[in-house]
C-alpha positions as CSV (number, residue, x, y, z in Angstrom):
1,M,-0.3,0.1,0.4
2,K,1.3,3.3,-1.0
3,R,0.4,6.8,0.6
4,R,2.0,9.6,-1.2
5,N,0.6,13.3,-0.7
6,L,1.3,15.5,-4.1
7,Y,1.5,19.1,-2.5
8,T,-0.4,21.9,-4.5
9,T,3.4,23.5,-3.2
10,G,5.1,22.6,-6.2
11,A,2.7,23.2,-8.5
12,V,1.8,26.6,-7.0
13,L,5.8,27.6,-6.9
14,T,6.7,26.5,-10.5
15,A,4.0,28.4,-11.8
16,L,5.0,31.3,-9.7
17,T,8.5,30.8,-10.9
18,G,7.7,30.8,-14.6
19,L,5.6,34.0,-14.3
20,T,8.6,36.0,-12.4
21,V,11.7,34.8,-14.3
22,S,11.5,35.9,-18.2
23,N,13.8,34.1,-20.8
24,G,16.6,36.2,-20.7
25,A,17.5,35.8,-17.2
26,A,16.5,31.9,-17.1
27,A,20.2,30.8,-18.4
28,A,21.6,30.4,-15.3
29,F,18.6,28.8,-13.9
30,V,18.7,26.3,-15.7
31,E,22.9,25.9,-16.6
32,D,23.7,25.5,-12.8
33,T,21.0,23.2,-12.0
34,A,22.1,20.6,-9.6
35,V,20.7,17.3,-8.3
36,K,21.7,15.7,-5.2
37,M,20.8,12.1,-4.3
38,E,20.7,10.6,-0.6
39,L,20.2,6.8,-0.6
40,K,19.5,5.9,3.1
41,N,18.6,2.0,4.3
42,Y,17.6,1.8,7.8
43,Y,17.3,-1.1,10.3
44,L,16.1,-0.5,13.9
45,D,15.2,-3.2,16.6
46,R,13.6,-2.4,20.0
47,R,13.4,-5.0,22.9
48,Y,11.9,-3.5,26.4
49,T,12.8,-4.5,29.5
50,K,10.4,-5.4,31.4
51,N,8.1,-7.4,29.3
52,D,9.9,-8.5,26.8
53,T,8.2,-7.3,23.8
54,T,9.9,-5.9,20.5
55,E,9.5,-3.9,17.5
56,G,11.3,-2.4,15.3
57,N,11.5,-1.8,11.1
58,W,14.1,-2.3,8.0
59,S,13.2,0.1,5.3
60,Q,15.0,1.9,2.4
61,A,14.5,5.6,1.7
62,I,15.4,8.0,-1.4
63,D,15.9,11.5,-0.7
64,L,16.3,13.7,-4.0
65,T,16.5,17.2,-4.4
66,V,16.6,18.9,-7.8
67,S,17.9,22.4,-7.6
68,S,17.8,25.4,-9.8
69,G,20.5,27.6,-10.2
70,Y,19.9,31.9,-9.2
71,T,18.6,33.7,-12.2
72,D,20.6,36.8,-13.4
73,T,18.1,39.5,-12.4
74,K,18.3,42.3,-10.0
75,V,15.8,39.9,-7.2
76,Q,17.4,36.7,-7.9
77,V,15.1,33.3,-8.1
78,A,15.7,29.8,-7.6
79,L,14.1,27.0,-7.0
80,D,14.3,23.3,-5.3
81,I,11.8,20.4,-5.9
82,N,12.4,17.3,-3.8
83,T,10.7,13.9,-3.2
84,T,11.4,11.8,-0.4
85,D,10.2,8.2,-0.8
86,A,10.4,4.8,1.7
87,I,9.9,1.3,0.8
88,V,9.3,-1.2,4.1
89,F,11.1,-4.2,4.2
90,D,9.7,-5.6,7.3
91,S,8.3,-4.0,10.2
92,E,6.7,-5.2,13.8
93,G,5.0,-2.8,15.7
94,N,4.8,0.7,16.2
95,D,8.4,1.9,16.8
96,G,7.4,5.5,15.5
97,S,9.3,5.3,12.5
98,L,6.1,4.4,9.9
99,P,3.3,5.2,9.0
100,L,0.5,2.9,10.0
101,D,-2.6,1.7,8.0
102,E,-6.2,1.4,9.4
103,D,-5.3,-2.1,10.9
104,G,-2.3,-0.6,12.9
105,E,0.1,-2.2,10.5
106,A,2.9,-0.7,8.8
107,V,2.6,1.1,5.2
108,D,4.7,-0.8,2.2
109,N,5.5,2.6,0.9
110,Y,4.7,5.7,1.3
111,G,6.4,9.2,-0.1
112,R,6.2,12.9,-0.2
113,L,6.5,15.5,-2.8
114,G,7.2,19.7,-2.3
115,A,9.1,22.8,-3.7
116,T,11.0,25.3,-2.3
117,L,11.1,29.1,-4.2
118,K,13.9,31.5,-3.3
119,L,13.8,34.8,-3.5
120,K,17.5,36.6,-3.2
121,Y,18.3,40.3,-3.0
122,S,22.3,40.8,-1.8
123,N,22.6,38.8,1.5
124,T,19.2,38.5,2.4
125,L,16.8,35.3,1.4
126,L,13.3,34.8,1.4
127,S,12.3,30.5,1.0
128,I,9.0,29.6,0.9
129,G,7.6,26.3,0.9
130,D,9.5,23.1,2.3
131,Y,12.4,23.7,4.7
132,R,14.4,21.8,7.0
133,P,15.5,24.1,9.6
134,H,18.0,23.9,12.7
135,L,16.4,26.4,14.6
136,P,15.6,26.7,18.7
137,V,12.1,26.6,17.9
138,A,12.0,23.7,15.2
139,W,14.4,21.2,13.8
140,D,14.6,18.8,11.5
141,D,14.4,15.4,12.6
142,T,17.0,13.6,10.6
143,S,16.7,10.2,12.8
144,R,14.2,8.0,11.3
145,V,14.3,7.0,7.5
146,L,12.7,9.8,6.1
147,D,13.1,13.4,7.7
148,T,10.9,15.5,9.1
149,I,9.9,19.0,6.7
150,Y,8.2,22.0,7.7
151,E,5.5,23.8,5.1
152,G,6.3,27.9,5.8
153,A,8.3,31.0,4.3
154,V,11.4,32.1,6.4
155,I,13.4,35.4,5.5
156,E,17.0,35.3,6.7
157,S,19.5,38.3,6.1
158,K,23.0,38.6,6.8
159,E,23.5,42.0,5.9
160,V,25.7,43.0,8.8
161,E,28.6,41.3,9.0
162,G,28.9,38.4,12.3
163,L,24.3,39.2,12.1
164,D,22.3,36.4,11.1
165,L,18.8,37.2,11.3
166,K,16.0,34.9,11.1
167,A,11.9,35.2,11.0
168,G,8.8,33.2,9.2
169,V,6.0,31.2,9.9
170,F,5.5,27.5,9.9
171,W,2.2,26.4,9.4
172,K,2.4,22.7,8.3
173,A,5.1,19.8,9.1
174,V,5.5,15.8,7.7
175,T,6.7,13.9,10.7
176,R,9.0,11.2,10.3
177,N,6.1,8.4,10.8
178,S,3.8,10.2,7.8
179,S,3.4,11.2,4.0
180,D,1.0,13.8,5.3
181,K,1.6,17.7,6.0
182,E,-0.4,18.6,9.0
183,K,-1.1,21.6,11.1
184,F,0.4,21.9,14.6
185,Y,-0.5,20.6,17.6
186,V,1.4,19.9,21.2
187,Y,2.6,15.9,21.2
188,K,0.4,14.3,23.9
189,G,-2.4,16.7,23.3
190,Q,-5.7,17.1,22.7
191,D,-5.1,16.5,18.7
192,E,-7.9,18.1,17.2
193,N,-7.0,21.2,18.4
194,R,-5.0,22.2,16.1
195,S,-2.5,25.8,15.9
196,D,-2.7,28.2,12.9
197,G,1.2,28.5,12.6
198,L,4.8,28.4,14.2
199,Y,5.4,31.9,14.2
200,F,9.2,32.7,14.8
201,A,11.9,35.7,14.5
202,G,15.6,35.6,16.1
203,A,19.4,36.8,15.7
204,S,22.7,35.3,16.6
205,Y,25.7,37.4,16.7
206,N,29.4,37.2,16.6
207,F,30.8,39.5,19.3
208,S,33.9,38.0,18.7
209,K,35.7,35.6,16.6
210,A,35.1,33.1,19.7
211,F,31.9,34.2,21.4
212,S,28.6,34.2,20.2
213,G,25.0,34.8,21.5
214,T,21.4,33.8,20.0
215,Y,18.1,34.8,21.0
216,Y,15.0,33.3,19.3
217,Y,11.4,33.8,19.8
218,G,8.8,31.6,18.9
219,Q,4.9,31.3,19.2
220,L,3.0,28.4,18.4
221,K,-0.6,30.2,18.2
222,D,-2.8,29.2,20.8
223,F,-0.7,26.8,22.4
224,Y,2.7,28.3,23.8
225,T,5.1,31.2,23.5
226,Q,8.9,30.1,23.9
227,N,11.6,32.7,24.4
228,T,15.2,31.3,24.1
229,Y,18.4,32.4,25.4
230,A,21.6,31.0,24.5
231,L,25.7,32.4,24.3
232,A,28.3,30.1,23.3
233,Y,32.3,30.4,23.6
234,K,34.9,28.8,21.1
235,D,38.9,28.9,21.5
236,K,42.1,27.1,21.1
237,F,44.7,27.0,24.0
238,G,47.4,25.3,22.3
239,S,46.2,21.8,20.7
240,T,43.4,21.9,22.9
241,G,40.1,23.4,21.6
242,V,37.8,24.8,24.4
243,S,34.3,25.6,23.9
244,Y,30.8,26.4,26.0
245,D,27.3,26.1,25.8
246,L,24.3,27.9,27.9
247,R,21.1,27.9,26.7
248,Y,18.0,28.7,28.5
249,L,14.7,28.3,27.1
250,D,11.5,30.0,28.7
251,Y,7.6,28.5,27.6
252,A,4.5,30.1,28.4
253,N,0.9,29.6,27.7
254,D,-0.5,31.9,24.9
255,G,-4.1,32.5,23.6
256,K,-6.7,29.6,24.1
257,A,-3.8,27.6,25.6
258,Y,-5.1,24.2,23.9
259,G,-1.9,22.5,25.3
260,G,-3.0,22.7,29.0
261,D,-2.9,25.5,31.4
262,D,0.7,24.1,32.6
263,M,2.5,25.5,29.9
264,D,5.3,27.2,31.9
265,V,8.3,25.5,31.6
266,D,11.8,26.6,32.0
267,V,14.7,24.3,30.6
268,L,18.5,25.4,31.6
269,S,21.3,23.4,28.9
270,T,24.8,23.8,29.5
271,G,27.4,21.8,28.3
272,L,31.9,22.1,28.6
273,S,33.2,20.5,25.6
274,L,36.9,19.8,25.4
275,A,39.1,18.4,21.8
276,N,42.5,17.4,21.6
277,G,43.8,15.7,18.6
278,N,41.5,12.8,17.7
279,H,39.7,12.6,21.4
280,K,36.6,14.9,21.9
281,L,34.7,15.5,25.5
282,R,31.9,16.9,27.2
283,L,30.6,17.2,30.2
284,S,27.3,18.4,30.8
285,Y,23.8,19.5,33.0
286,Q,20.3,20.5,32.2
287,S,17.5,21.3,34.3
288,I,13.9,21.2,33.7
289,D,11.4,23.4,36.1
290,G,7.7,23.3,35.3
291,E,4.6,20.8,36.3
292,R,5.0,19.4,32.6
293,A,7.9,17.8,30.1
294,V,9.0,20.0,27.5
295,P,6.6,20.5,24.5
296,T,7.1,18.8,21.5
297,L,5.4,19.3,18.2
298,N,3.1,16.6,16.6
299,G,4.3,13.1,16.6
300,Y,6.9,13.9,19.2
301,V,9.1,16.3,16.7
302,P,12.4,16.0,18.6
303,Q,14.3,19.3,19.9
304,P,18.5,18.6,19.8
305,Y,18.8,22.4,20.5
306,T,18.9,21.1,24.5
307,L,22.3,19.9,24.8
308,H,20.7,16.3,26.6
309,W,17.9,15.4,23.5
310,S,18.3,11.9,22.5
311,S,16.1,8.6,22.8
312,A,15.5,9.5,26.2
313,A,15.1,13.1,25.7
314,F,15.4,13.9,29.6
315,I,13.0,16.6,29.0
316,M,10.5,15.7,32.1
317,P,9.2,17.4,34.6
318,D,11.1,18.8,37.3
319,E,14.0,16.8,35.6
320,R,17.8,17.3,36.6
321,S,20.5,15.3,34.5
322,T,24.4,14.8,33.6
323,G,25.5,14.0,30.8
324,I,29.1,12.7,29.8
325,R,30.3,12.4,26.1
326,Y,33.1,11.3,24.5
327,G,34.3,10.9,20.4
328,Y,37.4,9.2,19.1
329,D,38.8,9.4,15.4
330,F,40.7,6.8,14.3
331,K,42.3,8.3,11.5
332,D,45.6,8.1,13.2
333,V,45.5,4.8,14.1
334,G,45.0,3.7,10.6
335,A,41.0,3.3,9.8
336,P,40.7,7.5,8.5
337,G,36.8,7.3,8.4
338,L,36.2,5.2,11.2
339,S,35.1,7.4,14.7
340,L,33.7,6.6,17.5
341,F,30.7,8.2,20.0
342,T,29.6,7.3,23.2
343,Q,28.0,9.7,25.7
344,Y,26.0,8.1,29.0
345,I,23.2,11.0,30.8
346,F,21.6,10.2,33.9
347,G,18.1,11.8,34.7
348,K,16.7,12.4,38.5
349,G,14.1,14.2,40.6
350,I,11.6,13.2,37.9
351,D,8.1,14.2,38.7
352,V,5.8,11.8,37.0
353,A,3.8,9.0,37.4
354,G,2.3,9.8,40.8
355,G,6.4,10.2,42.0
356,E,8.8,12.9,42.4
357,H,11.9,10.9,42.0
358,E,11.8,9.1,39.3
359,H,14.9,8.2,37.3
360,Q,16.4,7.2,33.9
361,S,19.4,7.0,32.1
362,E,20.7,6.5,28.9
363,R,24.1,4.8,27.5
364,D,24.7,5.3,23.7
365,I,27.6,4.1,21.5
366,Y,27.9,4.7,17.9
367,L,30.2,3.1,15.5
368,T,30.5,4.6,12.3
369,Y,32.8,4.3,8.9
370,A,32.8,7.0,6.1
371,V,34.4,5.2,2.8
372,Q,37.7,6.7,1.8
373,N,37.6,5.2,-2.0
374,E,37.0,7.8,-3.9
375,T,34.8,5.9,-6.1
376,L,32.4,5.0,-3.2
377,K,32.7,8.2,-1.7
378,G,29.5,9.5,0.0
379,L,29.0,6.2,1.3
380,S,29.1,5.3,5.1
381,F,27.7,2.9,7.4
382,S,26.9,3.3,11.2
383,A,26.0,0.9,14.1
384,R,24.3,2.1,17.0
385,D,23.5,0.7,20.3
386,M,21.3,2.4,23.0
387,W,20.3,1.3,26.2
388,I,17.5,3.4,28.2
389,D,16.5,2.5,31.9
390,R,13.2,4.0,33.7
391,S,12.0,3.7,37.0
392,W,8.6,4.4,36.3
393,T,7.7,2.5,33.1
394,S,9.7,-0.4,30.6
395,G,13.1,1.1,29.7
396,F,14.5,-0.7,26.2
397,R,17.6,-1.5,24.4
398,E,18.1,-0.3,20.8
399,F,20.3,-1.1,17.9
400,R,20.0,0.6,14.8
401,F,22.4,0.1,11.7
402,I,21.9,2.4,9.2
403,T,23.6,2.5,5.5
404,T,23.6,6.0,3.9
405,Y,24.7,7.0,-0.1
406,T,25.1,10.7,-1.0
407,R,26.1,11.8,-4.3
408,Q,26.0,15.4,-6.3
409,F,25.3,15.4,-9.9
């Protein structure tokens, strides 16, 4: 069974582009066209520790983007057309990766089609259509076979050196386990209540080569507002690189407060990183203050802007978590392209399930290899082992094996 939503966005933007661009200015629009293809083979196996049940899937995806060049006009025009499709070889249960049919079974295949119109003047860019953001208010989730994709309008300006301004609105999103674009709601809330849009505006400024600051305001209309403040420091002392991140997110109710009257949540997330040679180390701390978990969008769209975002997320009410992560690059020991990432996070003081002192922990080990042969450049393999333990409910152990191949034409 195939689910495909052929969005009107592509047709509308293509027509608009045709009206905007004259024949004489369109030479670069066609000649500079580029194609990017990503193939992803994705295997996930999850086993719950208390009841020994399993769920998972094996699937194959293609992510294909055709990007035009910019026209030779005062306001430069470009168009991206993207299709993402997945074939499901095998599945068991619902691991949150795939759409389900009426019987609760994963579909055999599904896909999406979309487009983005880009208008550029000087160092200011307006994008209308599909968007894959990395913002404090919204994030592109790449953790499953297909990505989360937002639909909206975003303007970005870099007219002032060191200053990055962004503003816009997302009115819909297609999540990792869907082929349909939906209006926004808060995960595990009243799904029948939808927002008219996620509005945002923010700025990042480099005060110096080592020090930068960020502020973003977001409003999920009739659900919550979000103020995000962040400071980042990055420098090198001798052979050791040092970086420090401090991030504070403040959520509050908005309008009709469909998410409930307890949306008042504060998040403090901070981390110190050291890098020397092939070694990387980070120590981190995060606190959640509020009577509910940090709000996430729709079908549990991730929020990796918090430093402890992972499989367990560590965003529960009143949770205090401490983390350590370590990475190693094997390039100098005869294995270029091979890298290790491991982390351990422990959260305590969680106010959930009638208790105020619940706890959880997560241990992750990732081993990734990027093929170095020039003929197979763009091919990589990643094995990921994750172990999550929770005091108030079943934990789980999860293994993922992901093969990706990326090529540009």
